[in-house]
DRENDO-1510 file (C-alpha; in Angstrom, 1 decimal, always signed):
<recs>
REC; n; res; u; v; w
REC; 1; MET; -22.9; -26.0; +16.7 .
REC; 2; GLY; -26.0; -24.3; +15.2 .
REC; 3; GLU; -26.2; -22.9; +11.7 .
REC; 4; MET; -24.1; -19.8; +11.2 .
REC; 5; ASP; -26.0; -16.5; +10.4 .
REC; 6; ASN; -23.9; -15.0; +7.6 .
REC; 7; ARG; -25.2; -12.2; +5.3 .
REC; 8; THR; -24.9; -8.6; +4.3 .
REC; 9; GLU; -27.2; -6.1; +5.9 .
REC; 10; ALA; -28.0; -2.5; +5.0 .
REC; 11; ASP; -29.4; -0.1; +7.5 .
REC; 12; GLY; -29.6; +3.7; +7.9 .
REC; 13; LYS; -25.9; +3.7; +8.9 .
REC; 14; GLY; -24.4; +1.8; +6.1 .
REC; 15; LEU; -23.7; -1.6; +4.6 .
REC; 16; PHE; -22.3; -4.4; +6.8 .
REC; 17; ILE; -21.1; -8.0; +6.7 .
REC; 18; ILE; -22.8; -10.2; +9.2 .
REC; 19; CYS; -21.0; -13.3; +10.4 .
REC; 20; ASN; -22.6; -15.6; +13.0 .
REC; 21; GLY; -25.1; -12.9; +13.8 .
REC; 22; GLN; -22.5; -10.2; +14.5 .
REC; 23; LYS; -21.4; -7.2; +12.4 .
REC; 24; VAL; -17.8; -7.9; +11.5 .
REC; 25; ALA; -17.1; -5.4; +8.8 .
REC; 26; LYS; -18.5; -2.1; +7.4 .
REC; 27; TYR; -18.1; -0.8; +3.8 .
REC; 28; GLU; -16.4; +2.6; +4.0 .
REC; 29; ALA; -14.4; +4.7; +1.5 .
REC; 30; GLY; -14.3; +2.0; -1.1 .
REC; 31; LYS; -13.2; -0.9; +1.2 .
REC; 32; TRP; -14.5; -3.3; +3.9 .
REC; 33; VAL; -13.3; -2.2; +7.4 .
REC; 34; PRO; -13.2; -4.8; +10.1 .
REC; 35; LEU; -15.2; -4.0; +13.3 .
REC; 36; ILE; -14.7; -6.8; +15.8 .
REC; 37; VAL; -11.9; -9.1; +14.6 .
REC; 38; SER; -10.1; -8.6; +17.9 .
REC; 39; SER; -13.0; -10.0; +19.8 .
REC; 40; TYR; -12.1; -13.4; +18.6 .
REC; 41; LEU; -8.6; -13.0; +20.0 .
REC; 42; VAL; -9.5; -12.3; +23.6 .
REC; 43; GLY; -6.9; -13.7; +25.9 .
REC; 44; SER; -4.3; -13.9; +23.2 .
REC; 45; ARG; -1.1; -12.0; +23.9 .
REC; 46; HIS; -0.7; -11.6; +20.1 .
REC; 47; SER; -4.2; -10.0; +19.6 .
REC; 48; ALA; -3.0; -6.6; +18.5 .
REC; 49; VAL; -0.6; -8.1; +15.9 .
REC; 50; LEU; -3.1; -10.5; +14.6 .
REC; 51; HIS; -5.8; -7.9; +14.4 .
REC; 52; HIS; -3.6; -5.8; +12.2 .
REC; 53; GLN; -2.7; -8.7; +9.9 .
REC; 54; ILE; -6.3; -9.9; +9.5 .
REC; 55; GLU; -7.3; -6.3; +8.7 .
REC; 56; GLN; -5.2; -6.5; +5.6 .
REC; 57; VAL; -7.4; -9.3; +4.4 .
REC; 58; SER; -10.7; -8.1; +5.7 .
REC; 59; ALA; -10.3; -4.7; +4.1 .
REC; 60; PRO; -8.9; -5.4; +0.7 .
REC; 61; ASP; -9.1; -2.9; -2.1 .
REC; 62; ALA; -12.6; -2.7; -3.4 .
REC; 63; ASP; -11.8; -3.6; -7.0 .
REC; 64; ILE; -10.7; -7.1; -5.8 .
REC; 65; LEU; -14.2; -7.7; -4.5 .
REC; 66; VAL; -16.5; -6.0; -7.1 .
REC; 67; GLN; -14.9; -7.2; -10.3 .
REC; 68; ASN; -16.9; -9.9; -12.1 .
REC; 69; ARG; -15.0; -12.8; -10.6 .
REC; 70; SER; -16.5; -16.2; -9.8 .
REC; 71; PRO; -16.9; -17.2; -6.1 .
REC; 72; LYS; -14.1; -19.6; -6.5 .
REC; 73; GLU; -11.7; -16.9; -7.7 .
REC; 74; VAL; -12.5; -14.6; -4.9 .
REC; 75; ILE; -12.3; -17.3; -2.3 .
REC; 76; ASP; -9.0; -18.6; -3.7 .
REC; 77; THR; -7.6; -15.0; -3.5 .
REC; 78; ALA; -8.6; -14.6; +0.1 .
REC; 79; ALA; -7.4; -18.1; +1.0 .
REC; 80; GLY; -4.0; -17.5; -0.6 .
REC; 81; THR; -3.6; -14.2; +1.3 .
REC; 82; LEU; -4.5; -15.8; +4.6 .
REC; 83; TRP; -2.2; -18.7; +3.9 .
REC; 84; ALA; +0.7; -16.3; +3.5 .
REC; 85; ILE; -0.1; -14.6; +6.9 .
REC; 86; GLU; -0.4; -18.1; +8.5 .
REC; 87; GLN; +3.1; -19.0; +7.3 .
REC; 88; ALA; +4.6; -15.7; +8.5 .
REC; 89; THR; +3.1; -16.1; +12.0 .
REC; 90; ASN; +3.8; -19.8; +12.7 .
REC; 91; GLU; +5.2; -18.9; +16.1 .
REC; 92; MET; +1.9; -17.4; +17.1 .
REC; 93; GLY; +0.0; -20.7; +16.5 .
REC; 94; MET; -1.0; -22.2; +13.2 .
REC; 95; THR; -4.1; -23.9; +14.5 .
REC; 96; PHE; -5.6; -20.7; +15.6 .
REC; 97; MET; -4.9; -19.0; +12.3 .
REC; 98; LYS; -6.6; -21.9; +10.4 .
REC; 99; ASN; -9.7; -21.4; +12.4 .
REC; 100; VAL; -9.8; -17.7; +11.5 .
REC; 101; THR; -9.3; -18.7; +7.8 .
REC; 102; VAL; -12.3; -21.1; +7.9 .
REC; 103; PHE; -14.4; -18.4; +9.6 .
REC; 104; PHE; -13.5; -15.7; +7.1 .
REC; 105; LEU; -14.1; -17.9; +4.1 .
REC; 106; SER; -17.5; -19.0; +5.5 .
REC; 107; CYS; -18.5; -15.4; +5.4 .
REC; 108; LEU; -17.4; -15.1; +1.8 .
REC; 109; VAL; -19.4; -18.2; +0.8 .
REC; 110; ALA; -22.5; -16.9; +2.6 .
REC; 111; LEU; -22.2; -13.5; +0.8 .
REC; 112; PHE; -22.2; -15.3; -2.6 .
REC; 113; GLN; -25.3; -17.2; -1.6 .
REC; 114; PHE; -26.9; -14.0; -0.5 .
REC; 115; ASN; -26.7; -12.1; -3.8 .
REC; 116; GLY; -24.6; -14.1; -6.2 .
REC; 117; ALA; -21.7; -11.5; -6.2 .
REC; 118; ALA; -18.7; -10.7; -4.1 .
REC; 119; PHE; -19.6; -8.1; -1.5 .
REC; 120; ALA; -22.4; -6.2; -3.1 .
REC; 121; GLN; -22.0; -2.4; -2.9 .
REC; 122; ALA; -24.6; +0.2; -2.4 .
REC; 123; PRO; -25.7; +2.0; -5.6 .
REC; 124; VAL; -24.1; +5.4; -6.4 .
REC; 125; THR; -26.0; +8.1; -8.3 .
REC; 126; LEU; -24.0; +10.6; -10.5 .
REC; 127; ARG; -25.3; +14.0; -11.7 .
REC; 128; PHE; -24.7; +14.6; -15.4 .
REC; 129; ALA; -25.2; +18.2; -16.7 .
REC; 130; GLU; -26.6; +18.9; -20.2 .
REC; 131; ILE; -27.7; +22.3; -21.6 .
REC; 132; HIS; -30.0; +21.0; -24.4 .
REC; 133; GLU; -33.5; +19.7; -24.6 .
REC; 134; PRO; -34.3; +16.0; -24.1 .
REC; 135; ALA; -34.8; +15.3; -27.8 .
REC; 136; TYR; -31.5; +17.1; -28.8 .
REC; 137; PRO; -29.0; +14.6; -30.3 .
REC; 138; THR; -26.4; +15.1; -27.6 .
REC; 139; THR; -29.0; +14.7; -24.9 .
REC; 140; VAL; -30.2; +11.5; -26.4 .
REC; 141; GLY; -26.6; +10.4; -26.5 .
REC; 142; ASP; -26.3; +11.2; -22.7 .
REC; 143; TYR; -29.3; +9.0; -21.9 .
REC; 144; GLN; -27.8; +6.2; -24.0 .
REC; 145; LEU; -24.6; +6.5; -22.1 .
REC; 146; ALA; -26.5; +6.4; -18.8 .
REC; 147; LYS; -28.4; +3.3; -19.9 .
REC; 148; LEU; -25.2; +1.4; -20.9 .
REC; 149; VAL; -23.5; +2.3; -17.6 .
REC; 150; LYS; -26.4; +1.1; -15.5 .
REC; 151; GLU; -26.6; -2.2; -17.4 .
REC; 152; ARG; -22.9; -2.9; -17.3 .
REC; 153; THR; -22.5; -2.1; -13.6 .
REC; 154; HIS; -25.7; -4.2; -12.8 .
REC; 155; GLY; -27.4; -1.1; -11.4 .
REC; 156; ARG; -24.5; -0.1; -9.1 .
REC; 157; VAL; -23.8; +3.2; -11.1 .
REC; 158; ILE; -26.8; +5.3; -11.9 .
REC; 159; ILE; -26.3; +8.4; -14.1 .
REC; 160; GLU; -29.1; +11.1; -13.8 .
REC; 161; VAL; -29.1; +13.5; -16.7 .
REC; 162; TYR; -30.0; +17.1; -15.9 .
REC; 163; ASP; -30.9; +18.6; -19.2 .
REC; 164; ARG; -32.2; +22.1; -20.2 .
REC; 165; MET; -29.4; +23.9; -18.2 .
REC; 166; LYS; -30.9; +22.7; -14.9 .
REC; 167; LEU; -27.4; +22.8; -13.4 .
REC; 168; GLY; -26.3; +26.0; -15.1 .
REC; 169; ASP; -24.9; +27.1; -18.4 .
REC; 170; GLU; -21.6; +25.6; -19.7 .
REC; 171; ALA; -19.2; +28.1; -18.2 .
REC; 172; VAL; -20.8; +27.5; -14.8 .
REC; 173; VAL; -21.0; +23.7; -15.2 .
REC; 174; ILE; -17.4; +23.1; -16.1 .
REC; 175; LYS; -16.2; +25.0; -13.0 .
REC; 176; LYS; -18.6; +23.0; -10.8 .
REC; 177; VAL; -17.3; +19.8; -12.4 .
REC; 178; GLN; -13.7; +20.7; -11.6 .
REC; 179; ASP; -14.7; +21.6; -8.0 .
REC; 180; GLY; -16.5; +18.3; -7.5 .
REC; 181; ASP; -20.0; +19.8; -7.2 .
REC; 182; ILE; -21.2; +18.1; -10.5 .
REC; 183; ASP; -20.0; +14.6; -11.4 .
REC; 184; LEU; -20.1; +14.6; -15.2 .
REC; 185; THR; -21.1; +16.7; -18.2 .
REC; 186; ARG; -21.3; +16.7; -22.0 .
REC; 187; ILE; -20.0; +20.1; -23.0 .
REC; 188; ASN; -18.7; +22.1; -25.9 .
REC; 189; ILE; -14.9; +22.2; -25.8 .
REC; 190; GLY; -14.8; +26.0; -26.0 .
REC; 191; PRO; -15.3; +26.7; -22.3 .
REC; 192; VAL; -13.1; +23.8; -21.4 .
REC; 193; THR; -9.9; +25.0; -23.1 .
REC; 194; GLN; -8.9; +27.2; -20.2 .
REC; 195; TYR; -8.6; +24.0; -18.1 .
REC; 196; VAL; -7.5; +21.6; -20.9 .
REC; 197; PRO; -5.4; +23.8; -23.3 .
REC; 198; LEU; -4.7; +21.0; -25.8 .
REC; 199; LEU; -8.3; +21.2; -26.8 .
REC; 200; ASN; -7.5; +24.4; -28.7 .
REC; 201; ALA; -6.0; +22.2; -31.4 .
REC; 202; PHE; -9.6; +21.0; -32.2 .
REC; 203; LEU; -10.9; +24.5; -32.2 .
REC; 204; MET; -8.5; +25.7; -35.0 .
REC; 205; PRO; -10.5; +27.0; -37.9 .
REC; 206; TYR; -10.9; +24.6; -40.8 .
REC; 207; ILE; -8.6; +22.0; -39.1 .
REC; 208; PHE; -10.9; +19.0; -39.9 .
REC; 209; ARG; -11.5; +18.2; -43.5 .
REC; 210; ASP; -14.9; +16.5; -42.8 .
REC; 211; VAL; -16.7; +14.6; -40.1 .
REC; 212; PRO; -15.0; +11.2; -40.8 .
REC; 213; HIS; -11.6; +13.0; -40.4 .
REC; 214; MET; -12.7; +14.4; -37.1 .
REC; 215; LEU; -14.0; +11.0; -35.8 .
REC; 216; LYS; -10.7; +9.3; -36.8 .
REC; 217; VAL; -8.7; +12.0; -34.9 .
REC; 218; VAL; -10.7; +12.0; -31.7 .
REC; 219; ASN; -11.0; +8.2; -31.5 .
REC; 220; GLY; -7.3; +7.6; -32.1 .
REC; 221; PRO; -4.1; +8.4; -30.3 .
REC; 222; ILE; -4.5; +12.2; -30.6 .
REC; 223; GLY; -7.9; +12.2; -29.0 .
REC; 224; ASN; -6.6; +9.9; -26.2 .
REC; 225; GLU; -3.6; +12.2; -25.6 .
REC; 226; VAL; -6.0; +15.2; -25.2 .
REC; 227; LEU; -8.3; +13.2; -22.8 .
REC; 228; ARG; -5.3; +12.2; -20.6 .
REC; 229; SER; -4.2; +15.8; -20.4 .
REC; 230; ALA; -7.5; +16.6; -18.6 .
REC; 231; ASP; -6.2; +14.7; -15.5 .
REC; 232; LYS; -3.8; +17.6; -14.7 .
REC; 233; ASN; -6.7; +19.9; -13.7 .
REC; 234; ASP; -8.9; +17.6; -11.6 .
REC; 235; PHE; -10.9; +16.2; -14.6 .
REC; 236; ILE; -11.3; +12.8; -16.1 .
REC; 237; GLY; -11.8; +12.7; -19.9 .
REC; 238; PHE; -14.3; +10.0; -20.9 .
REC; 239; GLY; -14.7; +10.5; -24.7 .
REC; 240; TRP; -16.3; +12.4; -27.5 .
REC; 241; PHE; -19.7; +13.2; -29.1 .
REC; 242; ASP; -20.4; +15.1; -32.3 .
REC; 243; GLY; -20.9; +18.8; -31.6 .
REC; 244; GLY; -21.6; +19.7; -35.2 .
REC; 245; THR; -20.2; +22.0; -37.8 .
REC; 246; ARG; -20.3; +25.7; -36.8 .
REC; 247; ASN; -21.3; +28.3; -39.4 .
REC; 248; PHE; -22.1; +32.0; -39.3 .
REC; 249; TYR; -25.7; +33.3; -39.3 .
REC; 250; THR; -26.5; +37.0; -39.5 .
REC; 251; LYS; -29.3; +39.6; -40.0 .
REC; 252; THR; -27.8; +40.6; -43.4 .
REC; 253; PRO; -26.4; +38.4; -46.2 .
REC; 254; VAL; -22.8; +37.2; -45.9 .
REC; 255; LYS; -20.9; +35.6; -48.8 .
REC; 256; SER; -17.3; +36.5; -48.0 .
REC; 257; PRO; -15.2; +37.8; -45.1 .
REC; 258; SER; -15.7; +41.4; -46.3 .
REC; 259; ASP; -19.4; +41.0; -45.5 .
REC; 260; LEU; -18.6; +40.3; -41.9 .
REC; 261; LYS; -16.6; +43.5; -41.4 .
REC; 262; GLY; -17.9; +45.4; -38.4 .
REC; 263; LEU; -20.6; +42.9; -37.5 .
REC; 264; ARG; -21.0; +42.0; -33.8 .
REC; 265; ILE; -21.0; +38.2; -33.7 .
REC; 266; ARG; -21.7; +36.1; -30.7 .
REC; 267; THR; -19.2; +33.2; -30.2 .
REC; 268; LEU; -17.9; +30.8; -27.6 .
REC; 269; GLN; -16.1; +32.1; -24.5 .
REC; 270; ASN; -12.8; +31.1; -25.9 .
REC; 271; ASP; -9.8; +33.3; -26.9 .
REC; 272; LEU; -9.1; +31.3; -30.1 .
REC; 273; MET; -12.7; +31.7; -31.3 .
REC; 274; VAL; -12.5; +35.4; -30.5 .
REC; 275; SER; -9.3; +35.7; -32.5 .
REC; 276; MET; -10.7; +33.8; -35.5 .
REC; 277; ILE; -13.8; +36.1; -35.7 .
REC; 278; GLY; -11.5; +39.2; -35.4 .
REC; 279; ALA; -9.3; +37.8; -38.3 .
REC; 280; LEU; -12.4; +37.7; -40.5 .
REC; 281; GLY; -13.2; +41.3; -39.8 .
REC; 282; ALA; -16.0; +41.0; -37.4 .
REC; 283; THR; -16.2; +41.9; -33.7 .
REC; 284; ALA; -16.5; +38.9; -31.4 .
REC; 285; VAL; -18.9; +39.0; -28.5 .
REC; 286; ALA; -18.1; +36.1; -26.1 .
REC; 287; ILE; -21.2; +35.6; -24.0 .
REC; 288; PRO; -23.0; +32.5; -22.7 .
REC; 289; HIS; -25.1; +30.6; -25.2 .
REC; 290; SER; -28.3; +31.4; -23.2 .
REC; 291; ALA; -27.8; +35.1; -23.8 .
REC; 292; THR; -27.7; +34.9; -27.6 .
REC; 293; TYR; -31.4; +35.1; -28.4 .
REC; 294; ASP; -31.9; +38.3; -26.4 .
REC; 295; GLY; -28.8; +39.8; -27.9 .
REC; 296; LEU; -30.1; +39.2; -31.4 .
REC; 297; LYS; -33.5; +40.5; -30.4 .
REC; 298; ASN; -32.4; +43.7; -28.8 .
REC; 299; GLY; -29.9; +44.6; -31.4 .
REC; 300; SER; -26.7; +44.2; -29.4 .
REC; 301; LEU; -25.7; +41.3; -31.8 .
REC; 302; ASP; -25.7; +41.2; -35.6 .
REC; 303; GLY; -25.3; +37.5; -35.8 .
REC; 304; ALA; -23.8; +34.4; -34.2 .
REC; 305; GLU; -22.1; +31.1; -35.2 .
REC; 306; ASN; -23.3; +27.6; -34.5 .
REC; 307; ASN; -24.7; +24.4; -36.0 .
REC; 308; TYR; -28.0; +23.7; -37.7 .
REC; 309; PRO; -29.7; +21.9; -34.8 .
REC; 310; THR; -28.9; +24.7; -32.3 .
REC; 311; TYR; -29.9; +27.3; -34.9 .
REC; 312; LEU; -33.3; +25.6; -35.1 .
REC; 313; GLU; -33.7; +24.7; -31.4 .
REC; 314; THR; -33.1; +28.3; -30.2 .
REC; 315; LYS; -35.2; +29.9; -33.0 .
REC; 316; HIS; -32.3; +32.1; -34.0 .
REC; 317; TYR; -33.3; +31.6; -37.6 .
REC; 318; GLN; -36.2; +33.9; -36.9 .
REC; 319; LEU; -33.9; +36.8; -35.9 .
REC; 320; ALA; -30.8; +36.1; -38.0 .
REC; 321; PRO; -32.2; +34.4; -41.2 .
REC; 322; TYR; -29.0; +34.4; -43.3 .
REC; 323; PHE; -26.9; +31.3; -42.8 .
REC; 324; ILE; -23.6; +30.6; -44.6 .
REC; 325; GLU; -22.1; +27.1; -44.6 .
REC; 326; ASP; -18.5; +28.2; -44.2 .
REC; 327; ALA; -17.9; +25.3; -41.7 .
REC; 328; HIS; -15.2; +27.2; -39.9 .
REC; 329; THR; -15.1; +24.6; -37.1 .
REC; 330; ARG; -16.2; +21.0; -36.8 .
REC; 331; LEU; -16.2; +20.5; -33.0 .
REC; 332; PRO; -16.3; +17.3; -31.0 .
REC; 333; ASP; -18.1; +17.7; -27.7 .
REC; 334; ILE; -16.2; +16.3; -24.7 .
REC; 335; ILE; -17.7; +14.0; -22.0 .
REC; 336; ILE; -15.7; +15.0; -18.9 .
REC; 337; GLY; -16.0; +14.2; -15.2 .
REC; 338; SER; -14.8; +15.4; -11.9 .
REC; 339; LYS; -11.7; +13.6; -10.5 .
REC; 340; LYS; -12.5; +15.0; -7.1 .
REC; 341; ALA; -16.1; +13.6; -7.1 .
REC; 342; LEU; -15.6; +10.3; -8.9 .
REC; 343; ALA; -12.4; +9.2; -7.1 .
REC; 344; SER; -14.5; +8.6; -3.9 .
REC; 345; LYS; -17.5; +7.2; -5.6 .
REC; 346; LEU; -16.2; +4.8; -8.3 .
REC; 347; SER; -13.7; +2.1; -8.7 .
REC; 348; ALA; -11.1; +2.2; -11.4 .
REC; 349; LYS; -13.0; -0.5; -13.3 .
REC; 350; GLU; -16.2; +1.5; -13.1 .
REC; 351; ILE; -14.5; +4.5; -14.6 .
REC; 352; GLU; -13.3; +2.3; -17.4 .
REC; 353; ILE; -16.9; +1.1; -17.9 .
REC; 354; ILE; -18.0; +4.7; -18.3 .
REC; 355; LYS; -15.2; +5.4; -20.9 .
REC; 356; GLN; -16.3; +2.4; -23.0 .
REC; 357; ALA; -20.0; +3.2; -22.6 .
REC; 358; THR; -19.2; +6.7; -23.9 .
REC; 359; ARG; -17.5; +5.2; -27.0 .
REC; 360; ASP; -20.4; +2.9; -27.6 .
REC; 361; ALA; -23.0; +5.7; -27.1 .
REC; 362; GLN; -21.0; +7.8; -29.6 .
REC; 363; THR; -22.1; +5.5; -32.4 .
REC; 364; LEU; -25.7; +6.3; -31.8 .
REC; 365; GLN; -25.1; +10.0; -31.1 .
REC; 366; PHE; -23.1; +10.6; -34.3 .
REC; 367; ARG; -25.9; +8.9; -36.4 .
REC; 368; LEU; -28.6; +10.9; -34.7 .
REC; 369; TRP; -26.6; +14.1; -35.2 .
REC; 370; ALA; -26.3; +13.5; -38.9 .
REC; 371; LYS; -30.1; +13.0; -39.2 .
REC; 372; ALA; -30.8; +16.0; -36.9 .
REC; 373; ASP; -28.5; +18.3; -38.9 .
REC; 374; LYS; -30.3; +17.6; -42.2 .
REC; 375; ALA; -33.8; +17.9; -40.5 .
REC; 376; ALA; -32.8; +21.2; -38.8 .
REC; 377; LYS; -31.6; +22.7; -42.1 .
REC; 378; ASP; -34.8; +21.7; -43.8 .
REC; 379; ALA; -36.9; +23.1; -41.0 .
REC; 380; ALA; -34.9; +26.4; -40.9 .
REC; 381; LEU; -35.4; +26.8; -44.7 .
REC; 382; ALA; -39.1; +26.1; -44.3 .
REC; 383; GLY; -39.2; +28.7; -41.5 .
REC; 384; GLY; -37.8; +31.5; -43.8 .
REC; 385; ALA; -34.0; +31.1; -43.5 .
REC; 386; THR; -31.7; +31.7; -46.5 .
REC; 387; VAL; -28.7; +29.3; -46.8 .
REC; 388; THR; -25.6; +30.2; -48.8 .
REC; 389; VAL; -23.0; +27.6; -49.8 .
REC; 390; PRO; -19.7; +29.4; -50.6 .
REC; 391; THR; -18.0; +28.8; -53.9 .
REC; 392; ALA; -14.5; +27.4; -53.9 .
REC; 393; ALA; -13.1; +30.9; -54.3 .
REC; 394; GLN; -15.2; +32.3; -51.5 .
REC; 395; GLN; -14.3; +29.5; -49.2 .
REC; 396; LYS; -10.6; +30.1; -49.9 .
REC; 397; GLU; -11.0; +33.7; -48.8 .
REC; 398; PHE; -12.3; +32.5; -45.4 .
REC; 399; VAL; -9.4; +30.0; -45.0 .
REC; 400; THR; -6.7; +32.5; -46.0 .
REC; 401; ALA; -8.0; +35.2; -43.7 .
REC; 402; VAL; -7.4; +32.9; -40.6 .
REC; 403; ASN; -4.0; +31.5; -41.5 .
REC; 404; PRO; -2.1; +34.0; -39.3 .
REC; 405; ILE; -3.8; +32.4; -36.3 .
REC; 406; TYR; -1.9; +29.1; -36.9 .
REC; 407; ASP; +1.4; +30.9; -36.8 .
REC; 408; ARG; +0.7; +32.3; -33.3 .
REC; 409; GLN; -0.1; +28.9; -31.6 .
REC; 410; PRO; +2.3; +27.5; -28.9 .
REC; 411; ASN; +4.6; +24.6; -29.7 .
REC; 412; ASP; +2.4; +21.9; -28.2 .
REC; 413; ILE; -0.6; +23.0; -30.3 .
REC; 414; GLN; +1.5; +23.3; -33.4 .
REC; 415; ASP; +2.6; +19.7; -32.8 .
REC; 416; LEU; -1.0; +18.5; -32.5 .
REC; 417; ILE; -2.0; +20.5; -35.6 .
REC; 418; LYS; +0.7; +18.6; -37.6 .
REC; 419; LYS; -0.5; +15.3; -36.3 .
REC; 420; ILE; -4.1; +16.1; -37.1 .
REC; 421; SER; -3.2; +17.2; -40.7 .
REC; 422; ALA; -1.3; +13.9; -41.2 .
REC; 423; VAL; -4.3; +11.7; -40.3 .
REC; 424; LYS; -5.8; +10.3; -43.5 .
</recs>
């Protein structure tokens, strides 16, 4: 008998397993589907039954094959499964089944020799939406996440970051993620609350004492609970980045809530943020982030609220030079994916790899954010901005003004607020 021709082969129609020169399986929908098993059973009155039974082994779940197992582990798994079929079909002829076992395992061994891994899969490319510039701290974090995922999946999962709003602004992007048109995004939690209501707990004014408090909350049981709740609306929650501390900036000086009275302030497209600004006496204008500059320039806005890096990046400091560090929200950004899109592209293990990579990229992103925040403040000051740090009495005025918002929250948000406050 000549040497068997066993290998994988990719052509324009897909990825195949070649055994003894013939295509015996094709990779489809996350598993290997047998193509010609029954051709080895010609003349057997049990061919239909045996074909069905071999299919259960030839097309196992993808995660059995792509996890980082040794060749011996995979072969032992296949051999054990075939042995169980062999025992259950004794009356059909054990000798014949042993031959099939040897043939199937020879294909497995050949595949390991071909590329050193069990059944190599074709690479998958995921689109990741980002609104900021390439050098912005969150965007750098996105690229670090993509790098880690590529390394840890050995090039199988490639994340392409589309920055500068190439895939749309945040309100557009989050809907496309839900629909499966975009795979992943890093996004401010404001527009996401309509899909993941528990996120409103993180938007409550003055809920986080400082950045370490926020980090402990989002990386602990509370953050995990919120991420899991995203599953209900066709999302997968992967983790958190630092979205910065939001403050007011205006065309006229502001030192207390009374100075905000009657001002038109751009904010997130989120009911809770609109309520907060109303409680402080201003008129909330909930429009996309991309429309803020024109609104400040044409006079339809008197101010806005955001963090220092965005204040600098957008050049808002040139139009609204009075910045007050009231720190009404400290927002985590969420890394969120499309359940519809990713379920057909990734294994459960690969999804877990992205979750861990998000957590690991977070360390770099938080560090970069802290540096960028200070640098942006210094640059805005150098560019003519005036920064006000409220006194303790002034800060208390801001906090007191928004207290009624807490009383109006639904029970599930009230419960999360209590849990957040209890985190030390």
